[in-house]
MARRO-778296 format. One record per residue: x, y, z of N, C-alpha, C in turn; residue number from 1; residue in one letter. Coordinates in Angstrom, 3 decimals, padded with zeros to 6 digits. Each point is the difference from the previous one (the first is absolute). Layout:
<recs>
- neast | nnorth | nup | caeast | canorth | caup | ceast | cnorth | cup | resi | resn
- X | Y | Z | X | Y | Z | X | Y | Z | NUM | A .
...
</recs>
This chain:
<recs>
- neast | nnorth | nup | caeast | canorth | caup | ceast | cnorth | cup | resi | resn
- 000.877 | -001.188 | 000.055 | -000.835 | 001.172 | -000.070 | 000.810 | 001.259 | 000.027 | 1 | X .
- 001.295 | -000.021 | 000.520 | 000.725 | 001.185 | -000.003 | 000.366 | 000.380 | -001.493 | 2 | X .
- 000.286 | -000.845 | -000.904 | 000.309 | 000.218 | -001.288 | -001.264 | 000.478 | -000.684 | 3 | X .
- -001.147 | -000.486 | 000.402 | -001.109 | 000.448 | -000.622 | -000.366 | 001.547 | 000.253 | 4 | X .
- 000.283 | 000.189 | 001.257 | -000.291 | 001.460 | 000.566 | 001.082 | 000.933 | -000.620 | 5 | X .
- 001.168 | -000.652 | -000.158 | 001.074 | 000.923 | -000.773 | -000.427 | 000.461 | -001.386 | 6 | X .
- -000.458 | -000.968 | -000.855 | -000.512 | 000.128 | -001.146 | -001.238 | 000.970 | -000.121 | 7 | X .
- -000.709 | -000.337 | 000.854 | -001.391 | 000.853 | 000.184 | 000.370 | 001.402 | 000.203 | 8 | X .
- 000.898 | 000.445 | 000.956 | 000.379 | 001.265 | 000.344 | 000.756 | 000.596 | -001.076 | 9 | X .
- 000.952 | -000.707 | -000.501 | 000.725 | 000.494 | -001.128 | -000.804 | 000.521 | -001.142 | 10 | X .
- -001.005 | -000.722 | -000.304 | -000.804 | 000.394 | -001.158 | -001.269 | 000.672 | 000.379 | 11 | X .
- -000.073 | 000.340 | 001.124 | -001.189 | 000.834 | 000.529 | -001.311 | -000.910 | -000.250 | 12 | X .
- 000.107 | -001.318 | 000.028 | -001.083 | -000.754 | 000.001 | -000.526 | -000.243 | -001.586 | 13 | X .
- 000.791 | 000.672 | -000.910 | -000.537 | -000.155 | -001.401 | 000.520 | -001.256 | -000.795 | 14 | X .
- -000.950 | -000.864 | -000.257 | 000.192 | -001.164 | -000.752 | 000.460 | 000.271 | -001.448 | 15 | X .
- -000.365 | 001.015 | -000.597 | 000.585 | 000.276 | -001.277 | 001.324 | 000.251 | -000.222 | 16 | X .
- 000.666 | 000.863 | 001.083 | 001.326 | 000.254 | 000.012 | 000.880 | -001.176 | 000.430 | 17 | X .
- -000.890 | -000.953 | 000.765 | 000.906 | -001.086 | 000.489 | 000.137 | -000.902 | -001.286 | 18 | X .
- -001.032 | -000.136 | -000.819 | 000.036 | -000.932 | -001.073 | 001.027 | 000.794 | -001.068 | 19 | X .
- -000.011 | 001.224 | -000.202 | 000.978 | 000.616 | -000.762 | 001.423 | -000.316 | 000.253 | 20 | X .
- 000.227 | -000.075 | 001.158 | 001.370 | -000.377 | 000.479 | 000.405 | -001.448 | 000.278 | 21 | X .
- -001.232 | -000.898 | -000.368 | 000.328 | -001.327 | 000.105 | -000.086 | -000.431 | 001.498 | 22 | X .
- -000.679 | 000.571 | 000.869 | -000.012 | -000.382 | 001.389 | -001.526 | -000.551 | 000.268 | 23 | X .
- -000.910 | 000.261 | -000.972 | -001.411 | -000.302 | 000.269 | -000.270 | -001.258 | 000.338 | 24 | X .
- 000.709 | -001.038 | -000.816 | -000.405 | -001.387 | 000.458 | 000.612 | -000.428 | 001.296 | 25 | X .
- 001.057 | 000.596 | 000.303 | 000.632 | -000.448 | 001.444 | -001.011 | 000.576 | 001.145 | 26 | X .
- -000.438 | 001.213 | -000.214 | -000.850 | 000.591 | 001.089 | -001.326 | -000.899 | -000.039 | 27 | X .
- -000.607 | -000.292 | -001.236 | -001.147 | -000.741 | 000.062 | 000.265 | -001.482 | 000.694 | 28 | X .
- 001.160 | -000.522 | -000.117 | 000.223 | -001.212 | 000.528 | -000.079 | 000.008 | 001.661 | 29 | X .
- 000.099 | 001.108 | 000.544 | -000.081 | 000.071 | 001.462 | -001.399 | -000.050 | 000.493 | 30 | X .
- -000.964 | 000.266 | -001.004 | -001.531 | -000.004 | 000.347 | -000.270 | 000.858 | 001.188 | 31 | X .
- 000.313 | 001.129 | -000.120 | -000.093 | 001.040 | 001.141 | -001.573 | 000.276 | 000.049 | 32 | X .
- -000.660 | -000.142 | 001.059 | -001.397 | 000.365 | 000.285 | -000.159 | 001.549 | -000.232 | 33 | X .
- -001.061 | 000.338 | -000.471 | -000.345 | 001.548 | -000.172 | 000.041 | 000.732 | 001.375 | 34 | X .
- -000.351 | -000.611 | 001.004 | -000.043 | 000.536 | 001.263 | 001.517 | 000.298 | 000.655 | 35 | X .
- 000.834 | -000.829 | -000.425 | 001.370 | 000.264 | 000.337 | 000.635 | 001.037 | -000.799 | 36 | X .
- -000.529 | 000.171 | -001.418 | 000.518 | 001.056 | -000.757 | -000.438 | 001.286 | 000.597 | 37 | X .
- -001.293 | 000.025 | 000.497 | -000.574 | 001.143 | 000.434 | 000.827 | 000.357 | 001.415 | 38 | X .
- 000.445 | -000.975 | 000.741 | 000.667 | 000.204 | 001.161 | 001.255 | 000.836 | -000.362 | 39 | X .
- 000.757 | -000.591 | -000.947 | 001.323 | 000.510 | -000.381 | -000.188 | 001.549 | -000.540 | 40 | X .
- -001.059 | 000.077 | -000.875 | -000.268 | 001.385 | -000.529 | -000.230 | 000.909 | 001.336 | 41 | X .
- -000.743 | -000.317 | 000.762 | -000.396 | 000.878 | 001.202 | 001.245 | 000.365 | 000.785 | 42 | X .
- 000.811 | -001.065 | 000.197 | 001.286 | 000.201 | 000.680 | 000.951 | 001.091 | -000.753 | 43 | X .
- -000.063 | -000.248 | -001.167 | 000.909 | 000.979 | -000.858 | -000.556 | 001.300 | 000.167 | 44 | X .
- -001.304 | 000.279 | -000.351 | -000.521 | 001.201 | 000.245 | 000.068 | 000.765 | 001.359 | 45 | X .
- -000.105 | -000.802 | 000.996 | 000.165 | 000.496 | 001.413 | 001.520 | 000.276 | 000.202 | 46 | X .
- 000.783 | -000.729 | -000.594 | 001.373 | 000.326 | 000.290 | 000.372 | 001.382 | -000.843 | 47 | X .
- -000.659 | 000.087 | -001.105 | 000.328 | 001.166 | -000.821 | -000.508 | 001.418 | 000.834 | 48 | X .
- -000.911 | -000.173 | 000.746 | -000.410 | 001.250 | 000.781 | 000.745 | 000.139 | 001.141 | 49 | X .
- 000.649 | -001.042 | 000.484 | 000.829 | 000.128 | 001.305 | 001.417 | 000.618 | -000.241 | 50 | X .
- 000.570 | -000.300 | -001.110 | 001.287 | 000.559 | -000.291 | 000.052 | 001.317 | -000.533 | 51 | X .
- 001.102 | 000.636 | 000.237 | 000.180 | 001.348 | -000.454 | 001.219 | -000.269 | -001.097 | 52 | X .
- -000.332 | 000.470 | -001.104 | 000.998 | -000.007 | -001.191 | 000.132 | 001.291 | -000.630 | 53 | X .
- 000.871 | 000.216 | -000.828 | 000.370 | 001.162 | -000.612 | 000.668 | -000.406 | -001.320 | 54 | X .
- -000.084 | 000.943 | -000.907 | 000.456 | 000.010 | -001.414 | -000.457 | -001.203 | -000.878 | 55 | X .
- 000.885 | -000.657 | -000.779 | -000.381 | -000.989 | -000.778 | -000.635 | -001.181 | 000.730 | 56 | X .
- 000.561 | -000.354 | 001.208 | -000.601 | -001.029 | 000.867 | -001.491 | 000.157 | 000.235 | 57 | X .
- -000.264 | 001.297 | 000.490 | -001.445 | 000.386 | 000.179 | -000.814 | -000.143 | -001.298 | 58 | X .
- 000.550 | 000.361 | -001.152 | -000.719 | 000.032 | -001.345 | -000.314 | -001.680 | -000.323 | 59 | X .
- 001.140 | -000.696 | 000.167 | -000.097 | -001.280 | -000.330 | -001.068 | -000.880 | 000.855 | 60 | X .
- 000.001 | 000.387 | 001.247 | -000.752 | -000.628 | 001.017 | -001.445 | 000.322 | -000.225 | 61 | X .
- -000.289 | 001.408 | -000.369 | -001.323 | 000.441 | -000.284 | -000.529 | -000.768 | -001.274 | 62 | X .
- 000.771 | 000.084 | -001.186 | -000.435 | -000.767 | -001.222 | -000.264 | -001.506 | 000.450 | 63 | X .
- 000.705 | -000.547 | 000.622 | -000.246 | -001.481 | 000.297 | -001.338 | 000.036 | 001.010 | 64 | X .
- -000.206 | 000.854 | 000.953 | -001.218 | -000.152 | 000.767 | -001.148 | 000.250 | -000.865 | 65 | X .
- 000.157 | 000.936 | -000.982 | -001.279 | 000.239 | -000.752 | -000.426 | -001.144 | -000.841 | 66 | X .
- 001.055 | -000.732 | -000.375 | -000.209 | -001.330 | -000.829 | -000.867 | -000.940 | 000.894 | 67 | X .
- 000.361 | 000.000 | 001.383 | -000.750 | -000.892 | 000.723 | -001.426 | 000.325 | 000.396 | 68 | X .
- -000.369 | 001.276 | -000.354 | -001.376 | 000.363 | 000.349 | -001.017 | -000.815 | -001.001 | 69 | X .
- -001.087 | -000.302 | 000.575 | -000.995 | -000.833 | -000.920 | -000.451 | 001.022 | -001.010 | 70 | X .
- -000.165 | -000.467 | -001.223 | -000.491 | 000.692 | -001.082 | -001.485 | 000.420 | 000.113 | 71 | X .
- -000.580 | -000.890 | 000.868 | -001.593 | 000.397 | 000.149 | -000.180 | 001.113 | 000.929 | 72 | X .
- 001.099 | 000.603 | 000.619 | 000.050 | 001.033 | 001.065 | -000.840 | -000.318 | 001.284 | 73 | X .
- 000.081 | -001.329 | 000.224 | -000.705 | -000.522 | 001.352 | 000.984 | 000.235 | 001.018 | 74 | X .
- 001.264 | 000.252 | -000.204 | 001.050 | 000.129 | 001.027 | -000.265 | 001.112 | 000.878 | 75 | X .
- -000.027 | -000.200 | 001.377 | -000.136 | 001.011 | 000.898 | 001.039 | 001.044 | -000.129 | 76 | X .
- 001.129 | -000.065 | -000.647 | 001.196 | 000.954 | 000.097 | -000.147 | 000.726 | -001.392 | 77 | X .
- -001.055 | -000.155 | -000.871 | 000.106 | 000.611 | -001.447 | 000.121 | 001.551 | 000.320 | 78 | X .
- -000.961 | 000.694 | 000.779 | 000.207 | 001.526 | 000.081 | 001.338 | 000.286 | 000.550 | 79 | X .
- 000.487 | -000.648 | 001.037 | 001.297 | 000.160 | 000.797 | 001.105 | 000.060 | -001.121 | 80 | X .
- -000.031 | -000.896 | -000.958 | 001.092 | -000.080 | -001.075 | -000.202 | 001.221 | -000.867 | 81 | X .
- -001.196 | 000.371 | -000.347 | -000.142 | 001.075 | -001.070 | 000.322 | 001.314 | 000.786 | 82 | X .
- 000.113 | 000.265 | 001.106 | 000.377 | 001.186 | 000.640 | 001.375 | -000.142 | 000.545 | 83 | X .
- 000.561 | -001.074 | 000.074 | 001.344 | -000.219 | 000.610 | 001.075 | 000.796 | -000.390 | 84 | X .
- 000.115 | 000.236 | -001.429 | 001.090 | 001.029 | -000.262 | -000.149 | 001.377 | 000.391 | 85 | X .
- -001.269 | 000.488 | 000.054 | -000.413 | 001.441 | 000.450 | 000.117 | 000.160 | 001.467 | 86 | X .
- -000.280 | -000.996 | 000.782 | -000.029 | 000.087 | 001.445 | 001.044 | -000.523 | 000.906 | 87 | X .
- 001.016 | -000.765 | -000.586 | 000.963 | -000.452 | 000.653 | 001.175 | 000.911 | 000.314 | 88 | X .
- 000.248 | 000.234 | 001.222 | 001.174 | 001.080 | 000.413 | 001.308 | -000.702 | -000.244 | 89 | X .
- 000.968 | 000.837 | -000.455 | 001.364 | -000.400 | -000.169 | 000.440 | -000.632 | -001.358 | 90 | X .
- -000.933 | -000.011 | -000.872 | 000.354 | -000.345 | -001.407 | 000.318 | 001.227 | -000.796 | 91 | X .
- 001.171 | -000.122 | -000.790 | 000.383 | 001.105 | -000.936 | -000.906 | 000.253 | -001.075 | 92 | X .
- 000.112 | 001.154 | -000.535 | -000.840 | 000.281 | -001.164 | 000.085 | -000.898 | -001.165 | 93 | X .
- 001.153 | -000.370 | -000.470 | 000.226 | -000.733 | -001.131 | -000.618 | -001.429 | 000.348 | 94 | X .
- -000.084 | -000.482 | 001.053 | -000.488 | -001.382 | 000.253 | -001.556 | 000.236 | -000.053 | 95 | X .
- -000.544 | 000.966 | 000.626 | -001.516 | 000.202 | 000.106 | -000.423 | 000.145 | -001.516 | 96 | X .
- 000.783 | 000.825 | -000.962 | -000.410 | 000.205 | -001.313 | -000.048 | -001.354 | -000.784 | 97 | X .
- 000.912 | -000.794 | 000.075 | 000.037 | -001.386 | -000.413 | -001.292 | -000.713 | 000.428 | 98 | X .
- -000.150 | -000.016 | 001.434 | -001.094 | -000.773 | 000.542 | -001.278 | 000.487 | -000.537 | 99 | X .
- -000.215 | 001.176 | -000.250 | -001.437 | 000.416 | -000.511 | -000.373 | -000.565 | -001.415 | 100 | X .
- 001.091 | -000.426 | -000.725 | -000.396 | -000.674 | -001.276 | -000.473 | -001.328 | 000.391 | 101 | X .
- 000.532 | -000.754 | 001.069 | -000.680 | -001.271 | 000.330 | -001.361 | 000.221 | 000.653 | 102 | X .
- -000.150 | 001.115 | 000.803 | -001.336 | 000.178 | 000.471 | -000.991 | 000.322 | -001.269 | 103 | X .
- 000.491 | 000.711 | -000.825 | -000.997 | 000.080 | -001.092 | -000.394 | -001.231 | -000.732 | 104 | X .
- 001.170 | -000.918 | -000.296 | -000.401 | -001.120 | -000.604 | -000.926 | -000.871 | 000.816 | 105 | X .
- 000.206 | 000.065 | 001.201 | -000.951 | -000.852 | 000.901 | -001.412 | 000.666 | -000.165 | 106 | X .
- -000.227 | 001.241 | 000.110 | -001.311 | 000.513 | -000.164 | -000.629 | -000.279 | -001.351 | 107 | X .
- 000.973 | -000.001 | -001.051 | -000.469 | -000.348 | -001.207 | -000.568 | -001.520 | -000.273 | 108 | X .
- 000.850 | -000.722 | 000.860 | -000.643 | -001.580 | -000.066 | -001.113 | -000.090 | 000.656 | 109 | X .
- -000.244 | 000.698 | 001.024 | -001.304 | -000.087 | 000.768 | -001.154 | 000.595 | -000.798 | 110 | X .
- 000.346 | 001.144 | -000.642 | -001.088 | 000.699 | -000.881 | -000.465 | -001.036 | -001.119 | 111 | X .
- 000.998 | -000.820 | -000.593 | -000.331 | -000.847 | -000.904 | -000.946 | -000.945 | 000.230 | 112 | X .
- 000.128 | -000.431 | 001.581 | -000.882 | -000.901 | 000.367 | -001.226 | 000.538 | 000.771 | 113 | X .
- -000.096 | 001.326 | -000.137 | -001.122 | 000.656 | 000.462 | 000.039 | -000.099 | 001.567 | 114 | X .
- 001.219 | 000.194 | 000.613 | 000.123 | -000.097 | 001.397 | 000.599 | 001.324 | 000.417 | 115 | X .
- -000.146 | 001.047 | -000.633 | 000.647 | 001.194 | 000.316 | -001.121 | 001.185 | -000.262 | 116 | X .
- -000.883 | 000.216 | 000.995 | -001.030 | 000.932 | -000.340 | 000.542 | 001.417 | -000.189 | 117 | X .
- -000.918 | 000.690 | -000.754 | 000.519 | 001.462 | -000.383 | 000.025 | 000.873 | 001.265 | 118 | X .
- -000.648 | -000.181 | 001.027 | -000.034 | 000.637 | 001.281 | 001.435 | -000.185 | 000.702 | 119 | X .
- 000.618 | -001.104 | -000.126 | 001.362 | -000.311 | 000.510 | 001.029 | 000.753 | -000.915 | 120 | X .
- -000.173 | 000.046 | -001.126 | 000.750 | 000.597 | -000.917 | 000.152 | 001.471 | 000.438 | 121 | X .
- -001.349 | 000.683 | 000.082 | -000.178 | 001.372 | 000.355 | 000.581 | 000.221 | 001.449 | 122 | X .
- 000.128 | -000.937 | 000.863 | 000.514 | 000.274 | 001.369 | 001.655 | -000.083 | -000.091 | 123 | X .
- 000.405 | -000.840 | -000.954 | 001.390 | -000.186 | -000.077 | 000.609 | 001.356 | -000.760 | 124 | X .
- -000.657 | 000.493 | -000.924 | 000.538 | 001.188 | -000.765 | 000.621 | 001.092 | 000.709 | 125 | X .
- -000.801 | 000.529 | 001.220 | 000.555 | 001.091 | 000.668 | 001.173 | -000.309 | 000.808 | 126 | X .
- 000.224 | -001.138 | 000.320 | 001.215 | -000.463 | 000.735 | 001.183 | -000.078 | -000.891 | 127 | X .
- -000.342 | -000.642 | -001.178 | 001.108 | 000.072 | -000.961 | 000.248 | 001.474 | -000.448 | 128 | X .
- -000.889 | 000.885 | -000.216 | 000.301 | 001.309 | -000.353 | 000.807 | 000.745 | 000.970 | 129 | X .
- -000.253 | -000.155 | 001.231 | 000.737 | 000.463 | 001.086 | 001.566 | -000.160 | -000.029 | 130 | X .
- 000.257 | -001.320 | -000.161 | 001.329 | -000.673 | -000.306 | 000.738 | 000.656 | -001.095 | 131 | X .
- -000.964 | 000.162 | -001.122 | 000.617 | 000.486 | -001.397 | 000.405 | 001.475 | 000.302 | 132 | X .
- -000.814 | 000.815 | 000.672 | 000.387 | 001.352 | 000.346 | 001.330 | -000.054 | 000.756 | 133 | X .
- 000.123 | -000.685 | 001.108 | 001.142 | -000.127 | 000.742 | 001.303 | -000.344 | -000.633 | 134 | X .
- -000.090 | -000.935 | -000.889 | 001.089 | -000.573 | -000.667 | 000.442 | 000.869 | -001.238 | 135 | X .
- -001.007 | 000.739 | -000.566 | 000.258 | 000.790 | -001.155 | 000.786 | 001.289 | 000.557 | 136 | X .
- -000.396 | 000.484 | 001.379 | 000.796 | 001.040 | 000.555 | 001.326 | -000.490 | 000.236 | 137 | X .
- 000.218 | -001.069 | 000.561 | 001.419 | -000.440 | 000.384 | 000.652 | -000.059 | -001.254 | 138 | X .
- -000.747 | -000.511 | -001.095 | 000.953 | -000.093 | -001.365 | 000.359 | 001.313 | -000.502 | 139 | X .
- -000.746 | 001.003 | 000.122 | 000.173 | 001.302 | -000.528 | 001.343 | 000.501 | 000.822 | 140 | X .
- -000.092 | -000.380 | 001.448 | 001.015 | 000.756 | 000.847 | 001.259 | -000.976 | -000.060 | 141 | X .
- 000.154 | -001.181 | -000.636 | 000.890 | -000.902 | -000.120 | 000.301 | -000.773 | 001.275 | 142 | X .
- -000.997 | -000.317 | 000.676 | 000.152 | -000.714 | 001.163 | -000.633 | -001.337 | 000.102 | 143 | X .
- -000.404 | -000.458 | -001.093 | -000.575 | -001.354 | -000.175 | 000.907 | -001.088 | 000.668 | 144 | X .
- -000.595 | -000.735 | 001.023 | 000.777 | -000.850 | 000.639 | 000.260 | -001.364 | -000.918 | 145 | X .
- 001.022 | -000.656 | 000.177 | 000.329 | -001.228 | -000.652 | 000.902 | -001.008 | 000.850 | 146 | X .
- -000.450 | -001.108 | 000.098 | 000.880 | -001.003 | 000.770 | 001.283 | -000.271 | -000.519 | 147 | X .
- 000.881 | -000.252 | 000.867 | 001.441 | -000.169 | -000.314 | 000.241 | -001.196 | -001.135 | 148 | X .
- -000.816 | -000.860 | 000.142 | 000.134 | -001.177 | -001.003 | -000.472 | 000.176 | -001.374 | 149 | X .
- -000.497 | 001.129 | -000.276 | -000.455 | 000.196 | -001.440 | 001.322 | 000.627 | -000.698 | 150 | X .
- 000.484 | -000.719 | -000.986 | 001.214 | 000.258 | -000.678 | -000.191 | 001.191 | -000.916 | 151 | X .
- -001.139 | -000.120 | -000.774 | -000.346 | 001.168 | -000.796 | -000.555 | 001.149 | 000.555 | 152 | X .
- -000.057 | 001.098 | -000.521 | -000.592 | 001.250 | 000.719 | -001.358 | 000.222 | -000.481 | 153 | X .
- -000.845 | -001.150 | 000.479 | -001.482 | 000.121 | -000.420 | -000.461 | 001.231 | 000.792 | 154 | X .
- -000.727 | 000.637 | -000.755 | -000.898 | 001.110 | 000.304 | 000.907 | 001.324 | 000.541 | 155 | X .
- 001.232 | 000.065 | -000.586 | 000.818 | 000.946 | 000.247 | -000.387 | 001.348 | -000.822 | 156 | X .
- -000.765 | -000.157 | -001.088 | -000.362 | 001.215 | -000.836 | -001.319 | 000.404 | 000.278 | 157 | X .
- -000.283 | 001.077 | 000.439 | -001.255 | 000.617 | 000.382 | -001.012 | -000.226 | -001.217 | 158 | X .
- 000.413 | 000.094 | -001.099 | -000.903 | 000.055 | -001.318 | -000.402 | -001.511 | -000.164 | 159 | X .
- 000.861 | -000.895 | 000.331 | -000.376 | -001.479 | -000.161 | -001.044 | -000.409 | 000.992 | 160 | X .
- 000.259 | 000.583 | 001.312 | -001.003 | -000.224 | 001.220 | -001.296 | 000.470 | -000.429 | 161 | X .
- -000.087 | 001.430 | -000.543 | -001.274 | 000.441 | -000.294 | -000.726 | -000.811 | -001.110 | 162 | X .
- 000.739 | -000.406 | -001.057 | -000.659 | -000.974 | -000.909 | -000.466 | -001.363 | 000.493 | 163 | X .
- 000.839 | -000.670 | 000.890 | -000.423 | -001.139 | 000.764 | -001.127 | 000.120 | 000.622 | 164 | X .
- -000.166 | 001.059 | 000.929 | -001.141 | 000.307 | 000.734 | -001.136 | 000.178 | -000.741 | 165 | X .
- 000.167 | 000.894 | -001.034 | -001.256 | 000.378 | -000.854 | -000.474 | -001.320 | -000.767 | 166 | X .
- 000.825 | -000.897 | -000.282 | -000.430 | -001.334 | -000.745 | -000.722 | -000.888 | 001.127 | 167 | X .
- 000.589 | -000.089 | 001.145 | -000.615 | -000.803 | 001.045 | -001.452 | 000.580 | 000.325 | 168 | X .
- -000.106 | 001.341 | 000.224 | -001.133 | 000.516 | 000.118 | -001.160 | -000.139 | -000.934 | 169 | X .
- 000.524 | -000.086 | -001.295 | -000.835 | -000.121 | -001.235 | -000.605 | -001.380 | 000.030 | 170 | X .
- 000.953 | -000.974 | 000.282 | -000.267 | -001.405 | 000.057 | -001.184 | -000.297 | 001.004 | 171 | X .
- 000.080 | 000.608 | 001.157 | -000.949 | -000.116 | 000.944 | -001.335 | 000.593 | -000.324 | 172 | X .
- -000.026 | 001.129 | -000.759 | -001.156 | 000.653 | -000.482 | -000.697 | -000.992 | -001.034 | 173 | X .
- 000.688 | -000.652 | -000.817 | -000.608 | -000.921 | -001.059 | -000.479 | -001.344 | 000.565 | 174 | X .
- 000.495 | -000.297 | 001.232 | -000.374 | -001.325 | 000.658 | -001.488 | -000.139 | 000.167 | 175 | X .
</recs>
């Protein structure tokens, strides 16, 4: 079961990617019950919220955790994940900006399954707009924060930040 759990966590429970990498048959051979997979998924998500991460580690963990959310949005942490980048203290601006793309994709997935009501989108937009105003101001001042583990100068150009934020906001409006 340890190997099964290792595979399950590595692939965020995604059988398709297991099969692509040639690990699907091995995982299926363990005959892991659905309730055990749910237990592992829940452990992963609980651990995600307990640990404090920064930079690329935070971004990677957030992306993986988002993959573990149920696509039918029945997960009790769904809203918590959507707002995570905007409400978590201690994250640098570059990490939050990258995370916001994952948040958008998450909402887009829910919208396709009709699990993201218009009222929730309307409630999210003011929170997003407040962050956009704050980071745009920092970009203009040249004080956008960036974790040390980012090699490239992501979001160092205020004009690039402005375009990125404008496109993100437009995507949300079209959602």
